[in-house]
PDBQT receptor file of N, H, CA, C and O in Angstrom, charges set to zero:
ATOM      1  N   MET A   1      10.887   1.817   1.394  1.00  0.00    +0.000 N 
ATOM      2  CA  MET A   1       9.675   2.398   0.834  1.00  0.00    +0.000 C 
ATOM      3  C   MET A   1       8.467   1.803   1.561  1.00  0.00    +0.000 C 
ATOM      4  O   MET A   1       8.457   0.636   1.952  1.00  0.00    +0.000 OA
ATOM      5  N   ALA A   2       7.466   2.642   1.721  1.00  0.00    +0.000 N 
ATOM      6  H   ALA A   2       7.474   3.590   1.403  1.00  0.00    +0.000 HD
ATOM      7  CA  ALA A   2       6.244   2.198   2.392  1.00  0.00    +0.000 C 
ATOM      8  C   ALA A   2       5.038   2.820   1.698  1.00  0.00    +0.000 C 
ATOM      9  O   ALA A   2       5.167   3.794   0.956  1.00  0.00    +0.000 OA
ATOM     10  N   ASN A   3       3.878   2.250   1.946  1.00  0.00    +0.000 N 
ATOM     11  H   ASN A   3       3.774   1.459   2.549  1.00  0.00    +0.000 HD
ATOM     12  CA  ASN A   3       2.616   2.748   1.395  1.00  0.00    +0.000 C 
ATOM     13  C   ASN A   3       1.985   3.708   2.391  1.00  0.00    +0.000 C 
ATOM     14  O   ASN A   3       1.922   3.427   3.588  1.00  0.00    +0.000 OA
ATOM     15  N   TYR A   4       1.520   4.846   1.883  1.00  0.00    +0.000 N 
ATOM     16  H   TYR A   4       1.571   5.074   0.911  1.00  0.00    +0.000 HD
ATOM     17  CA  TYR A   4       0.893   5.846   2.739  1.00  0.00    +0.000 C 
ATOM     18  C   TYR A   4      -0.453   6.266   2.168  1.00  0.00    +0.000 C 
ATOM     19  O   TYR A   4      -0.613   6.435   0.959  1.00  0.00    +0.000 OA
ATOM     20  N   ALA A   5      -1.426   6.431   3.080  1.00  0.00    +0.000 N 
ATOM     21  H   ALA A   5      -1.296   6.294   4.062  1.00  0.00    +0.000 HD
ATOM     22  CA  ALA A   5      -2.725   6.979   2.717  1.00  0.00    +0.000 C 
ATOM     23  C   ALA A   5      -2.672   8.472   2.993  1.00  0.00    +0.000 C 
ATOM     24  O   ALA A   5      -2.239   8.897   4.064  1.00  0.00    +0.000 OA
ATOM     25  N   VAL A   6      -3.108   9.263   2.031  1.00  0.00    +0.000 N 
ATOM     26  H   VAL A   6      -3.460   8.918   1.161  1.00  0.00    +0.000 HD
ATOM     27  CA  VAL A   6      -3.165  10.718   2.181  1.00  0.00    +0.000 C 
ATOM     28  C   VAL A   6      -4.555  11.043   2.730  1.00  0.00    +0.000 C 
ATOM     29  O   VAL A   6      -5.567  10.676   2.133  1.00  0.00    +0.000 OA
ATOM     30  N   ILE A   7      -4.595  11.731   3.865  1.00  0.00    +0.000 N 
ATOM     31  H   ILE A   7      -3.773  12.029   4.350  1.00  0.00    +0.000 HD
ATOM     32  CA  ILE A   7      -5.851  11.968   4.583  1.00  0.00    +0.000 C 
ATOM     33  C   ILE A   7      -6.274  13.430   4.473  1.00  0.00    +0.000 C 
ATOM     34  O   ILE A   7      -5.464  14.339   4.654  1.00  0.00    +0.000 OA
ATOM     35  N   LYS A   8      -7.560  13.642   4.174  1.00  0.00    +0.000 N 
ATOM     36  H   LYS A   8      -8.219  12.903   4.028  1.00  0.00    +0.000 HD
ATOM     37  CA  LYS A   8      -8.158  14.982   4.204  1.00  0.00    +0.000 C 
ATOM     38  C   LYS A   8      -9.532  14.850   4.848  1.00  0.00    +0.000 C 
ATOM     39  O   LYS A   8     -10.384  14.110   4.357  1.00  0.00    +0.000 OA
ATOM     40  N   ASP A   9      -9.744  15.560   5.938  1.00  0.00    +0.000 N 
ATOM     41  H   ASP A   9      -9.051  16.161   6.337  1.00  0.00    +0.000 HD
ATOM     42  CA  ASP A   9     -11.022  15.533   6.657  1.00  0.00    +0.000 C 
ATOM     43  C   ASP A   9     -11.450  14.115   7.022  1.00  0.00    +0.000 C 
ATOM     44  O   ASP A   9     -12.637  13.792   6.969  1.00  0.00    +0.000 OA
ATOM     45  N   GLY A  10     -10.486  13.263   7.393  1.00  0.00    +0.000 N 
ATOM     46  H   GLY A  10      -9.522  13.525   7.436  1.00  0.00    +0.000 HD
ATOM     47  CA  GLY A  10     -10.798  11.908   7.832  1.00  0.00    +0.000 C 
ATOM     48  C   GLY A  10     -11.062  10.909   6.728  1.00  0.00    +0.000 C 
ATOM     49  O   GLY A  10     -11.492   9.786   6.991  1.00  0.00    +0.000 OA
ATOM     50  N   ILE A  11     -10.807  11.311   5.488  1.00  0.00    +0.000 N 
ATOM     51  H   ILE A  11     -10.458  12.223   5.274  1.00  0.00    +0.000 HD
ATOM     52  CA  ILE A  11     -11.058  10.429   4.344  1.00  0.00    +0.000 C 
ATOM     53  C   ILE A  11      -9.777  10.270   3.545  1.00  0.00    +0.000 C 
ATOM     54  O   ILE A  11      -9.042  11.234   3.328  1.00  0.00    +0.000 OA
ATOM     55  N   VAL A  12      -9.515   9.042   3.108  1.00  0.00    +0.000 N 
ATOM     56  H   VAL A  12     -10.112   8.259   3.284  1.00  0.00    +0.000 HD
ATOM     57  CA  VAL A  12      -8.350   8.773   2.270  1.00  0.00    +0.000 C 
ATOM     58  C   VAL A  12      -8.628   9.340   0.878  1.00  0.00    +0.000 C 
ATOM     59  O   VAL A  12      -9.560   8.911   0.198  1.00  0.00    +0.000 OA
ATOM     60  N   THR A  13      -7.806  10.313   0.462  1.00  0.00    +0.000 N 
ATOM     61  H   THR A  13      -7.049  10.661   1.014  1.00  0.00    +0.000 HD
ATOM     62  CA  THR A  13      -7.999  10.955  -0.838  1.00  0.00    +0.000 C 
ATOM     63  C   THR A  13      -7.018  10.451  -1.894  1.00  0.00    +0.000 C 
ATOM     64  O   THR A  13      -7.226  10.652  -3.090  1.00  0.00    +0.000 OA
ATOM     65  N   ASN A  14      -5.943   9.792  -1.441  1.00  0.00    +0.000 N 
ATOM     66  H   ASN A  14      -5.774   9.628  -0.469  1.00  0.00    +0.000 HD
ATOM     67  CA  ASN A  14      -4.946   9.270  -2.370  1.00  0.00    +0.000 C 
ATOM     68  C   ASN A  14      -4.094   8.264  -1.620  1.00  0.00    +0.000 C 
ATOM     69  O   ASN A  14      -4.081   8.252  -0.389  1.00  0.00    +0.000 OA
ATOM     70  N   VAL A  15      -3.388   7.428  -2.348  1.00  0.00    +0.000 N 
ATOM     71  H   VAL A  15      -3.398   7.438  -3.348  1.00  0.00    +0.000 HD
ATOM     72  CA  VAL A  15      -2.410   6.520  -1.757  1.00  0.00    +0.000 C 
ATOM     73  C   VAL A  15      -1.104   6.691  -2.522  1.00  0.00    +0.000 C 
ATOM     74  O   VAL A  15      -1.104   6.799  -3.748  1.00  0.00    +0.000 OA
ATOM     75  N   ILE A  16       0.021   6.714  -1.783  1.00  0.00    +0.000 N 
ATOM     76  H   ILE A  16       0.020   6.626  -0.787  1.00  0.00    +0.000 HD
ATOM     77  CA  ILE A  16       1.314   6.934  -2.410  1.00  0.00    +0.000 C 
ATOM     78  C   ILE A  16       2.366   6.010  -1.794  1.00  0.00    +0.000 C 
ATOM     79  O   ILE A  16       2.138   5.398  -0.751  1.00  0.00    +0.000 OA
ATOM     80  N   ILE A  17       3.499   5.921  -2.447  1.00  0.00    +0.000 N 
ATOM     81  H   ILE A  17       3.683   6.418  -3.295  1.00  0.00    +0.000 HD
ATOM     82  CA  ILE A  17       4.655   5.211  -1.922  1.00  0.00    +0.000 C 
ATOM     83  C   ILE A  17       5.729   6.253  -1.659  1.00  0.00    +0.000 C 
ATOM     84  O   ILE A  17       6.006   7.094  -2.514  1.00  0.00    +0.000 OA
ATOM     85  N   ALA A  18       6.340   6.199  -0.469  1.00  0.00    +0.000 N 
ATOM     86  H   ALA A  18       6.115   5.516   0.226  1.00  0.00    +0.000 HD
ATOM     87  CA  ALA A  18       7.371   7.171  -0.121  1.00  0.00    +0.000 C 
ATOM     88  C   ALA A  18       8.404   6.517   0.794  1.00  0.00    +0.000 C 
ATOM     89  O   ALA A  18       8.161   5.462   1.380  1.00  0.00    +0.000 OA
ATOM     90  N   GLU A  19       9.553   7.165   0.900  1.00  0.00    +0.000 N 
ATOM     91  H   GLU A  19       9.750   8.022   0.424  1.00  0.00    +0.000 HD
ATOM     92  CA  GLU A  19      10.632   6.684   1.763  1.00  0.00    +0.000 C 
ATOM     93  C   GLU A  19      10.269   6.777   3.240  1.00  0.00    +0.000 C 
ATOM     94  O   GLU A  19      10.689   5.941   4.040  1.00  0.00    +0.000 OA
ATOM     95  N   SER A  20       9.482   7.803   3.604  1.00  0.00    +0.000 N 
ATOM     96  H   SER A  20       9.141   8.482   2.955  1.00  0.00    +0.000 HD
ATOM     97  CA  SER A  20       9.112   8.001   5.011  1.00  0.00    +0.000 C 
ATOM     98  C   SER A  20       7.821   8.805   5.090  1.00  0.00    +0.000 C 
ATOM     99  O   SER A  20       7.393   9.419   4.113  1.00  0.00    +0.000 OA
ATOM    100  N   GLN A  21       7.207   8.792   6.277  1.00  0.00    +0.000 N 
ATOM    101  H   GLN A  21       7.554   8.293   7.071  1.00  0.00    +0.000 HD
ATOM    102  CA  GLN A  21       5.995   9.583   6.497  1.00  0.00    +0.000 C 
ATOM    103  C   GLN A  21       6.302  11.067   6.334  1.00  0.00    +0.000 C 
ATOM    104  O   GLN A  21       5.500  11.815   5.776  1.00  0.00    +0.000 OA
ATOM    105  N   GLU A  22       7.449  11.481   6.816  1.00  0.00    +0.000 N 
ATOM    106  H   GLU A  22       8.101  10.873   7.269  1.00  0.00    +0.000 HD
ATOM    107  CA  GLU A  22       7.846  12.882   6.710  1.00  0.00    +0.000 C 
ATOM    108  C   GLU A  22       7.903  13.329   5.245  1.00  0.00    +0.000 C 
ATOM    109  O   GLU A  22       7.398  14.398   4.905  1.00  0.00    +0.000 OA
ATOM    110  N   ILE A  23       8.504  12.531   4.396  1.00  0.00    +0.000 N 
ATOM    111  H   ILE A  23       8.915  11.663   4.673  1.00  0.00    +0.000 HD
ATOM    112  CA  ILE A  23       8.588  12.865   2.969  1.00  0.00    +0.000 C 
ATOM    113  C   ILE A  23       7.199  12.861   2.345  1.00  0.00    +0.000 C 
ATOM    114  O   ILE A  23       6.870  13.755   1.564  1.00  0.00    +0.000 OA
ATOM    115  N   ALA A  24       6.378  11.861   2.681  1.00  0.00    +0.000 N 
ATOM    116  H   ALA A  24       6.645  11.136   3.315  1.00  0.00    +0.000 HD
ATOM    117  CA  ALA A  24       5.012  11.784   2.132  1.00  0.00    +0.000 C 
ATOM    118  C   ALA A  24       4.227  13.044   2.473  1.00  0.00    +0.000 C 
ATOM    119  O   ALA A  24       3.531  13.594   1.619  1.00  0.00    +0.000 OA
ATOM    120  N   GLU A  25       4.334  13.502   3.713  1.00  0.00    +0.000 N 
ATOM    121  H   GLU A  25       4.900  13.056   4.407  1.00  0.00    +0.000 HD
ATOM    122  CA  GLU A  25       3.609  14.703   4.130  1.00  0.00    +0.000 C 
ATOM    123  C   GLU A  25       4.188  15.963   3.511  1.00  0.00    +0.000 C 
ATOM    124  O   GLU A  25       3.446  16.898   3.208  1.00  0.00    +0.000 OA
ATOM    125  N   LEU A  26       5.478  16.004   3.322  1.00  0.00    +0.000 N 
ATOM    126  H   LEU A  26       6.080  15.245   3.568  1.00  0.00    +0.000 HD
ATOM    127  CA  LEU A  26       6.117  17.155   2.686  1.00  0.00    +0.000 C 
ATOM    128  C   LEU A  26       5.660  17.278   1.228  1.00  0.00    +0.000 C 
ATOM    129  O   LEU A  26       5.355  18.373   0.756  1.00  0.00    +0.000 OA
ATOM    130  N   VAL A  27       5.618  16.164   0.534  1.00  0.00    +0.000 N 
ATOM    131  H   VAL A  27       5.866  15.274   0.918  1.00  0.00    +0.000 HD
ATOM    132  CA  VAL A  27       5.243  16.165  -0.886  1.00  0.00    +0.000 C 
ATOM    133  C   VAL A  27       3.758  16.477  -1.072  1.00  0.00    +0.000 C 
ATOM    134  O   VAL A  27       3.393  17.222  -1.982  1.00  0.00    +0.000 OA
ATOM    135  N   THR A  28       2.898  15.913  -0.218  1.00  0.00    +0.000 N 
ATOM    136  H   THR A  28       3.195  15.308   0.521  1.00  0.00    +0.000 HD
ATOM    137  CA  THR A  28       1.455  16.083  -0.405  1.00  0.00    +0.000 C 
ATOM    138  C   THR A  28       0.881  17.298   0.312  1.00  0.00    +0.000 C 
ATOM    139  O   THR A  28      -0.168  17.810  -0.079  1.00  0.00    +0.000 OA
ATOM    140  N   GLY A  29       1.562  17.766   1.359  1.00  0.00    +0.000 N 
ATOM    141  H   GLY A  29       2.415  17.350   1.677  1.00  0.00    +0.000 HD
ATOM    142  CA  GLY A  29       1.020  18.861   2.153  1.00  0.00    +0.000 C 
ATOM    143  C   GLY A  29      -0.154  18.428   3.008  1.00  0.00    +0.000 C 
ATOM    144  O   GLY A  29      -0.922  19.265   3.483  1.00  0.00    +0.000 OA
ATOM    145  N   ARG A  30      -0.301  17.131   3.208  1.00  0.00    +0.000 N 
ATOM    146  H   ARG A  30       0.322  16.451   2.823  1.00  0.00    +0.000 HD
ATOM    147  CA  ARG A  30      -1.415  16.568   3.987  1.00  0.00    +0.000 C 
ATOM    148  C   ARG A  30      -0.881  15.583   5.022  1.00  0.00    +0.000 C 
ATOM    149  O   ARG A  30       0.286  15.193   4.985  1.00  0.00    +0.000 OA
ATOM    150  N   ILE A  31      -1.752  15.193   5.940  1.00  0.00    +0.000 N 
ATOM    151  H   ILE A  31      -2.700  15.510   5.969  1.00  0.00    +0.000 HD
ATOM    152  CA  ILE A  31      -1.421  14.131   6.881  1.00  0.00    +0.000 C 
ATOM    153  C   ILE A  31      -1.372  12.823   6.097  1.00  0.00    +0.000 C 
ATOM    154  O   ILE A  31      -2.261  12.534   5.296  1.00  0.00    +0.000 OA
ATOM    155  N   CYS A  32      -0.330  12.041   6.336  1.00  0.00    +0.000 N 
ATOM    156  H   CYS A  32       0.392  12.275   6.987  1.00  0.00    +0.000 HD
ATOM    157  CA  CYS A  32      -0.187  10.749   5.678  1.00  0.00    +0.000 C 
ATOM    158  C   CYS A  32      -0.007   9.680   6.738  1.00  0.00    +0.000 C 
ATOM    159  O   CYS A  32       0.698   9.881   7.726  1.00  0.00    +0.000 OA
ATOM    160  N   VAL A  33      -0.650   8.542   6.526  1.00  0.00    +0.000 N 
ATOM    161  H   VAL A  33      -1.224   8.378   5.723  1.00  0.00    +0.000 HD
ATOM    162  CA  VAL A  33      -0.594   7.442   7.479  1.00  0.00    +0.000 C 
ATOM    163  C   VAL A  33      -0.202   6.180   6.721  1.00  0.00    +0.000 C 
ATOM    164  O   VAL A  33      -0.771   5.855   5.678  1.00  0.00    +0.000 OA
ATOM    165  N   GLU A  34       0.789   5.474   7.275  1.00  0.00    +0.000 N 
ATOM    166  H   GLU A  34       1.251   5.738   8.122  1.00  0.00    +0.000 HD
ATOM    167  CA  GLU A  34       1.225   4.238   6.627  1.00  0.00    +0.000 C 
ATOM    168  C   GLU A  34       0.127   3.185   6.729  1.00  0.00    +0.000 C 
ATOM    169  O   GLU A  34      -0.519   3.052   7.769  1.00  0.00    +0.000 OA
ATOM    170  N   TYR A  35      -0.080   2.443   5.653  1.00  0.00    +0.000 N 
ATOM    171  H   TYR A  35       0.444   2.551   4.809  1.00  0.00    +0.000 HD
ATOM    172  CA  TYR A  35      -1.013   1.320   5.696  1.00  0.00    +0.000 C 
ATOM    173  C   TYR A  35      -0.282   0.054   5.265  1.00  0.00    +0.000 C 
ATOM    174  O   TYR A  35       0.713   0.097   4.541  1.00  0.00    +0.000 OA
ATOM    175  N   THR A  36      -0.805  -1.064   5.732  1.00  0.00    +0.000 N 
ATOM    176  H   THR A  36      -1.613  -1.099   6.320  1.00  0.00    +0.000 HD
ATOM    177  CA  THR A  36      -0.193  -2.366   5.484  1.00  0.00    +0.000 C 
ATOM    178  C   THR A  36      -1.270  -3.367   5.082  1.00  0.00    +0.000 C 
ATOM    179  O   THR A  36      -2.453  -3.031   5.032  1.00  0.00    +0.000 OA
ATOM    180  N   ASP A  37      -0.854  -4.591   4.799  1.00  0.00    +0.000 N 
ATOM    181  H   ASP A  37       0.107  -4.863   4.840  1.00  0.00    +0.000 HD
ATOM    182  CA  ASP A  37      -1.830  -5.643   4.500  1.00  0.00    +0.000 C 
ATOM    183  C   ASP A  37      -2.713  -5.931   5.714  1.00  0.00    +0.000 C 
ATOM    184  O   ASP A  37      -3.876  -6.303   5.562  1.00  0.00    +0.000 OA
ATOM    185  N   GLU A  38      -2.163  -5.761   6.914  1.00  0.00    +0.000 N 
ATOM    186  H   GLU A  38      -1.217  -5.460   7.038  1.00  0.00    +0.000 HD
ATOM    187  CA  GLU A  38      -2.925  -5.995   8.139  1.00  0.00    +0.000 C 
ATOM    188  C   GLU A  38      -3.854  -4.830   8.474  1.00  0.00    +0.000 C 
ATOM    189  O   GLU A  38      -4.862  -5.025   9.153  1.00  0.00    +0.000 OA
ATOM    190  N   ASN A  39      -3.534  -3.634   8.015  1.00  0.00    +0.000 N 
ATOM    191  H   ASN A  39      -2.715  -3.475   7.464  1.00  0.00    +0.000 HD
ATOM    192  CA  ASN A  39      -4.338  -2.428   8.229  1.00  0.00    +0.000 C 
ATOM    193  C   ASN A  39      -4.472  -1.714   6.880  1.00  0.00    +0.000 C 
ATOM    194  O   ASN A  39      -3.880  -0.656   6.668  1.00  0.00    +0.000 OA
ATOM    195  N   PRO A  40      -5.270  -2.316   5.955  1.00  0.00    +0.000 N 
ATOM    196  CA  PRO A  40      -5.333  -1.799   4.587  1.00  0.00    +0.000 C 
ATOM    197  C   PRO A  40      -6.108  -0.487   4.473  1.00  0.00    +0.000 C 
ATOM    198  O   PRO A  40      -6.886  -0.116   5.352  1.00  0.00    +0.000 OA
ATOM    199  N   ALA A  41      -5.867   0.189   3.369  1.00  0.00    +0.000 N 
ATOM    200  H   ALA A  41      -5.236  -0.113   2.655  1.00  0.00    +0.000 HD
ATOM    201  CA  ALA A  41      -6.578   1.434   3.068  1.00  0.00    +0.000 C 
ATOM    202  C   ALA A  41      -6.635   1.607   1.561  1.00  0.00    +0.000 C 
ATOM    203  O   ALA A  41      -5.798   1.074   0.833  1.00  0.00    +0.000 OA
ATOM    204  N   THR A  42      -7.605   2.341   1.108  1.00  0.00    +0.000 N 
ATOM    205  H   THR A  42      -8.285   2.774   1.700  1.00  0.00    +0.000 HD
ATOM    206  CA  THR A  42      -7.700   2.718  -0.293  1.00  0.00    +0.000 C 
ATOM    207  C   THR A  42      -8.520   4.001  -0.383  1.00  0.00    +0.000 C 
ATOM    208  O   THR A  42      -9.155   4.408   0.590  1.00  0.00    +0.000 OA
ATOM    209  N   ILE A  43      -8.506   4.619  -1.525  1.00  0.00    +0.000 N 
ATOM    210  H   ILE A  43      -7.991   4.288  -2.315  1.00  0.00    +0.000 HD
ATOM    211  CA  ILE A  43      -9.208   5.895  -1.721  1.00  0.00    +0.000 C 
ATOM    212  C   ILE A  43     -10.690   5.724  -1.377  1.00  0.00    +0.000 C 
ATOM    213  O   ILE A  43     -11.342   4.772  -1.806  1.00  0.00    +0.000 OA
ATOM    214  N   GLY A  44     -11.199   6.677  -0.588  1.00  0.00    +0.000 N 
ATOM    215  H   GLY A  44     -10.669   7.450  -0.240  1.00  0.00    +0.000 HD
ATOM    216  CA  GLY A  44     -12.607   6.654  -0.192  1.00  0.00    +0.000 C 
ATOM    217  C   GLY A  44     -12.846   6.050   1.183  1.00  0.00    +0.000 C 
ATOM    218  O   GLY A  44     -13.939   6.181   1.733  1.00  0.00    +0.000 OA
ATOM    219  N   TRP A  45     -11.838   5.390   1.745  1.00  0.00    +0.000 N 
ATOM    220  H   TRP A  45     -10.949   5.284   1.298  1.00  0.00    +0.000 HD
ATOM    221  CA  TRP A  45     -11.979   4.828   3.081  1.00  0.00    +0.000 C 
ATOM    222  C   TRP A  45     -11.859   5.938   4.116  1.00  0.00    +0.000 C 
ATOM    223  O   TRP A  45     -11.342   7.016   3.826  1.00  0.00    +0.000 OA
ATOM    224  N   PHE A  46     -12.337   5.667   5.321  1.00  0.00    +0.000 N 
ATOM    225  H   PHE A  46     -12.757   4.790   5.557  1.00  0.00    +0.000 HD
ATOM    226  CA  PHE A  46     -12.266   6.613   6.432  1.00  0.00    +0.000 C 
ATOM    227  C   PHE A  46     -11.070   6.288   7.310  1.00  0.00    +0.000 C 
ATOM    228  O   PHE A  46     -10.626   5.142   7.378  1.00  0.00    +0.000 OA
ATOM    229  N   TYR A  47     -10.548   7.319   7.986  1.00  0.00    +0.000 N 
ATOM    230  H   TYR A  47     -10.909   8.250   7.930  1.00  0.00    +0.000 HD
ATOM    231  CA  TYR A  47      -9.481   7.126   8.960  1.00  0.00    +0.000 C 
ATOM    232  C   TYR A  47      -9.909   7.799  10.249  1.00  0.00    +0.000 C 
ATOM    233  O   TYR A  47     -10.177   9.000  10.263  1.00  0.00    +0.000 OA
ATOM    234  N   ASN A  48      -9.978   7.031  11.343  1.00  0.00    +0.000 N 
ATOM    235  H   ASN A  48      -9.760   6.055  11.332  1.00  0.00    +0.000 HD
ATOM    236  CA  ASN A  48     -10.478   7.564  12.611  1.00  0.00    +0.000 C 
ATOM    237  C   ASN A  48      -9.368   7.955  13.579  1.00  0.00    +0.000 C 
ATOM    238  O   ASN A  48      -9.624   8.183  14.762  1.00  0.00    +0.000 OA
ATOM    239  N   GLY A  49      -8.143   8.032  13.085  1.00  0.00    +0.000 N 
ATOM    240  H   GLY A  49      -7.935   7.847  12.125  1.00  0.00    +0.000 HD
ATOM    241  CA  GLY A  49      -7.022   8.368  13.940  1.00  0.00    +0.000 C 
ATOM    242  C   GLY A  49      -6.282   7.145  14.454  1.00  0.00    +0.000 C 
ATOM    243  O   GLY A  49      -5.186   7.263  15.004  1.00  0.00    +0.000 OA
ATOM    244  N   ILE A  50      -6.878   5.971  14.276  1.00  0.00    +0.000 N 
ATOM    245  H   ILE A  50      -7.768   5.876  13.829  1.00  0.00    +0.000 HD
ATOM    246  CA  ILE A  50      -6.265   4.724  14.717  1.00  0.00    +0.000 C 
ATOM    247  C   ILE A  50      -6.197   3.705  13.579  1.00  0.00    +0.000 C 
ATOM    248  O   ILE A  50      -5.159   3.088  13.338  1.00  0.00    +0.000 OA
ATOM    249  N   SER A  51      -7.319   3.543  12.889  1.00  0.00    +0.000 N 
ATOM    250  H   SER A  51      -8.162   4.044  13.085  1.00  0.00    +0.000 HD
ATOM    251  CA  SER A  51      -7.362   2.551  11.818  1.00  0.00    +0.000 C 
ATOM    252  C   SER A  51      -8.220   3.049  10.658  1.00  0.00    +0.000 C 
ATOM    253  O   SER A  51      -8.943   4.040  10.767  1.00  0.00    +0.000 OA
ATOM    254  N   PHE A  52      -8.115   2.335   9.559  1.00  0.00    +0.000 N 
ATOM    255  H   PHE A  52      -7.528   1.530   9.470  1.00  0.00    +0.000 HD
ATOM    256  CA  PHE A  52      -8.875   2.655   8.357  1.00  0.00    +0.000 C 
ATOM    257  C   PHE A  52     -10.182   1.869   8.369  1.00  0.00    +0.000 C 
ATOM    258  O   PHE A  52     -10.226   0.728   8.830  1.00  0.00    +0.000 OA
ATOM    259  N   ILE A  53     -11.235   2.484   7.862  1.00  0.00    +0.000 N 
ATOM    260  H   ILE A  53     -11.199   3.411   7.487  1.00  0.00    +0.000 HD
ATOM    261  CA  ILE A  53     -12.556   1.861   7.868  1.00  0.00    +0.000 C 
ATOM    262  C   ILE A  53     -13.133   1.949   6.461  1.00  0.00    +0.000 C 
ATOM    263  O   ILE A  53     -13.244   3.033   5.888  1.00  0.00    +0.000 OA
ATOM    264  N   ALA A  54     -13.495   0.798   5.917  1.00  0.00    +0.000 N 
ATOM    265  H   ALA A  54     -13.404  -0.083   6.382  1.00  0.00    +0.000 HD
ATOM    266  CA  ALA A  54     -14.104   0.764   4.587  1.00  0.00    +0.000 C 
ATOM    267  C   ALA A  54     -15.504   1.369   4.652  1.00  0.00    +0.000 C 
ATOM    268  O   ALA A  54     -16.224   1.155   5.627  1.00  0.00    +0.000 OA
ATOM    269  N   PRO A  55     -15.895   2.118   3.627  1.00  0.00    +0.000 N 
ATOM    270  CA  PRO A  55     -17.246   2.675   3.627  1.00  0.00    +0.000 C 
ATOM    271  C   PRO A  55     -18.275   1.566   3.426  1.00  0.00    +0.000 C 
ATOM    272  O   PRO A  55     -18.000   0.561   2.771  1.00  0.00    +0.000 OA
ATOM    273  N   VAL A  56     -19.440   1.757   3.986  1.00  0.00    +0.000 N 
ATOM    274  H   VAL A  56     -19.663   2.574   4.519  1.00  0.00    +0.000 HD
ATOM    275  CA  VAL A  56     -20.531   0.803   3.818  1.00  0.00    +0.000 C 
ATOM    276  C   VAL A  56     -21.246   1.138   2.521  1.00  0.00    +0.000 C 
ATOM    277  O   VAL A  56     -21.717   2.257   2.322  1.00  0.00    +0.000 OA
ATOM    278  N   ILE A  57     -21.316   0.158   1.656  1.00  0.00    +0.000 N 
ATOM    279  H   ILE A  57     -20.933  -0.752   1.818  1.00  0.00    +0.000 HD
ATOM    280  CA  ILE A  57     -21.999   0.354   0.375  1.00  0.00    +0.000 C 
ATOM    281  C   ILE A  57     -23.262  -0.482   0.392  1.00  0.00    +0.000 C 
ATOM    282  O   ILE A  57     -23.215  -1.711   0.442  1.00  0.00    +0.000 OA
ATOM    283  N   GLU A  58     -24.378   0.199   0.352  1.00  0.00    +0.000 N 
ATOM    284  H   GLU A  58     -24.416   1.198   0.311  1.00  0.00    +0.000 HD
ATOM    285  CA  GLU A  58     -25.654  -0.504   0.385  1.00  0.00    +0.000 C 
ATOM    286  C   GLU A  58     -26.034  -0.929  -1.018  1.00  0.00    +0.000 C 
ATOM    287  O   GLU A  58     -25.975  -0.147  -1.967  1.00  0.00    +0.000 OA
ATOM    288  N   GLU A  59     -26.424  -2.187  -1.126  1.00  0.00    +0.000 N 
ATOM    289  H   GLU A  59     -26.472  -2.823  -0.355  1.00  0.00    +0.000 HD
ATOM    290  CA  GLU A  59     -26.904  -2.706  -2.397  1.00  0.00    +0.000 C 
ATOM    291  C   GLU A  59     -28.326  -2.209  -2.615  1.00  0.00    +0.000 C 
ATOM    292  O   GLU A  59     -29.142  -2.217  -1.693  1.00  0.00    +0.000 OA
ATOM    293  N   PRO A  60     -28.618  -1.778  -3.832  1.00  0.00    +0.000 N 
ATOM    294  CA  PRO A  60     -30.008  -1.344  -4.086  1.00  0.00    +0.000 C 
ATOM    295  C   PRO A  60     -30.947  -2.541  -3.983  1.00  0.00    +0.000 C 
ATOM    296  O   PRO A  60     -30.616  -3.649  -4.405  1.00  0.00    +0.000 OA
ATOM    297  N   THR A  61     -32.116  -2.294  -3.415  1.00  0.00    +0.000 N 
ATOM    298  H   THR A  61     -32.384  -1.394  -3.072  1.00  0.00    +0.000 HD
ATOM    299  CA  THR A  61     -33.099  -3.364  -3.299  1.00  0.00    +0.000 C 
ATOM    300  C   THR A  61     -34.058  -3.266  -4.466  1.00  0.00    +0.000 C 
ATOM    301  O   THR A  61     -34.406  -2.181  -4.931  1.00  0.00    +0.000 OA
ATOM    302  N   GLU A  62     -34.468  -4.421  -4.916  1.00  0.00    +0.000 N 
ATOM    303  H   GLU A  62     -34.185  -5.302  -4.538  1.00  0.00    +0.000 HD
ATOM    304  CA  GLU A  62     -35.422  -4.453  -6.040  1.00  0.00    +0.000 C 
ATOM    305  C   GLU A  62     -36.818  -4.212  -5.483  1.00  0.00    +0.000 C 
ATOM    306  O   GLU A  62     -37.262  -4.891  -4.557  1.00  0.00    +0.000 OA
ATOM    307  N   GLN A  63     -37.485  -3.250  -6.055  1.00  0.00    +0.000 N 
ATOM    308  H   GLN A  63     -37.124  -2.698  -6.807  1.00  0.00    +0.000 HD
ATOM    309  CA  GLN A  63     -38.842  -2.945  -5.597  1.00  0.00    +0.000 C 
ATOM    310  C   GLN A  63     -39.826  -3.395  -6.670  1.00  0.00    +0.000 C 
ATOM    311  O   GLN A  63     -39.607  -3.193  -7.864  1.00  0.00    +0.000 OA
ATOM    312  N   THR A  64     -40.901  -4.001  -6.220  1.00  0.00    +0.000 N 
ATOM    313  H   THR A  64     -41.079  -4.165  -5.249  1.00  0.00    +0.000 HD
ATOM    314  CA  THR A  64     -41.934  -4.419  -7.164  1.00  0.00    +0.000 C 
ATOM    315  C   THR A  64     -42.933  -3.285  -7.334  1.00  0.00    +0.000 C 
ATOM    316  O   THR A  64     -43.299  -2.620  -6.365  1.00  0.00    +0.000 OA
ATOM    317  N   PRO A  65     -43.363  -3.071  -8.546  1.00  0.00    +0.000 N 
ATOM    318  CA  PRO A  65     -44.325  -1.983  -8.763  1.00  0.00    +0.000 C 
ATOM    319  C   PRO A  65     -45.657  -2.283  -8.076  1.00  0.00    +0.000 C 
ATOM    320  O   PRO A  65     -46.105  -3.429  -8.033  1.00  0.00    +0.000 OA
ATOM    321  N   THR A  66     -46.271  -1.245  -7.545  1.00  0.00    +0.000 N 
ATOM    322  H   THR A  66     -45.907  -0.314  -7.580  1.00  0.00    +0.000 HD
ATOM    323  CA  THR A  66     -47.592  -1.407  -6.920  1.00  0.00    +0.000 C 
ATOM    324  C   THR A  66     -48.652  -1.051  -7.929  1.00  0.00    +0.000 C 
ATOM    325  O   THR A  66     -48.478  -0.180  -8.781  1.00  0.00    +0.000 OA
ATOM    326  N   GLU A  67     -49.746  -1.751  -7.804  1.00  0.00    +0.000 N 
ATOM    327  H   GLU A  67     -49.887  -2.459  -7.112  1.00  0.00    +0.000 HD
ATOM    328  CA  GLU A  67     -50.845  -1.509  -8.760  1.00  0.00    +0.000 C 
ATOM    329  C   GLU A  67     -51.940  -0.731  -8.126  1.00  0.00    +0.000 C 
ATOM    330  O   GLU A  67     -52.943  -0.435  -8.775  1.00  0.00    +0.000 OA
TER     331      GLU A  67
């Protein structure tokens, strides 16, 4: 068994466990890519055809009111 990221338009839309990539793709009807601890993935991450990329989340900045 292995972990697979389900890819749609370059974005991980789901993660599943399957016996093989072929089975994962057959069940989901999508491209599936195996991920590991060394090349992690989770829902919302990007896939560029080689590796997974975490999205950049910007922290909101505190703005002081102007008078």
